[in-house]
N, C-alpha and C positions, 0 to 999 in steps of 0.2 A: 879584640873585644872578647870579654869573658862574661857570660850570663850569670847573674847572681839571683837565684830564685827568692832570696830573702829581701832583696832590694825593692824599693818602691817603683812602681811603673813610671811615675812622674819624675823620678830622679835618674832613670835609665837613659843612657846616651850611646847609641851605636855610632862609632866614629865614621864621619864622612870626610871627603876632601875639604869641605867648607868648615866643619867643626874643628878639624885638625889645624887648618889655616888660622882660624880665629884664635884658637888656643895658643898657637905659636906667636902670633902678633901680640896678643895680650901679654904673654910671658916676656917677650923682648922689650915691650914698652915699660912694663913694671920693673924690669931689671935695671933700667936706666932712670927709674923714678919719674916716669911720665904718667899723667892722669889719663884715664881711658873711659870713654862713654860708649857703650854698646847700644845700638838702636836696631829696631826691626820689628817685624810682625809677631803676633802672639804665637807661642809654641815652636819657634825656630831654634831654641836651645841656648839663648843668651845666658840665662841664669845658670843652667847646667854646666856650660863651658866655663863660666867664671868661677862657679863653686868648685868644680873639679881642679882648676888651676890653683885656686887659693888653698884648697886642701893639700895639694902636692907641695906648695911652697911652705905650708905650715909643717909638713913632715920633714922637709930639708932644713928648715931654719926654726928659730924659736918664736914663731908667731902663732897667735890664736885668732883665727878669723871669726868674725861675728857677722852673721847674715840677718838682715832685717828686711822684711817685705813691707812695702808701702802701698797704700791705696788712696783713693780720693778722700776717704774718711779718716785717714791717719792724722791725728793732731800733733802739735809740737810737744805737748805734755806726755802723750803716749810714746812718742819717739824717745824722749828723755827717759821714761820708765824702761823702755826696751834696752837702751844702752846701759843704764845703771844696773839693770838686772844681771848683766854679764860681768860686772866688776865686783871686786871685793871691797868691803868696808875696812879701811885702815884705822881711821880715827873718827871722831864725831861727824865731821863734814868732809872727810877725805876718802876718796875712792881710788883704787888702783887696779892694775892688771892682775888677773888670777895667777 
């Protein structure tokens, strides 16, 4: 673990046996193209573990991860807006990866 004074407190993760285990399992499941659903209480590190692994995968391969946070108030049109905002416009009605 290396402390980054510039980093957000809410994005900081001090590795524990559990977070390393969760990251390892997530990495192995994704490497064989399996879907993963993490569940658990608030603040246990689910999002931080997933984001850290996806960022490391993006560095190793040519992927651009997109992180979208949902709440009970998130509508389908807002979800579409969030996804489309991450894409490039290719033609009039055609969007593609950046």
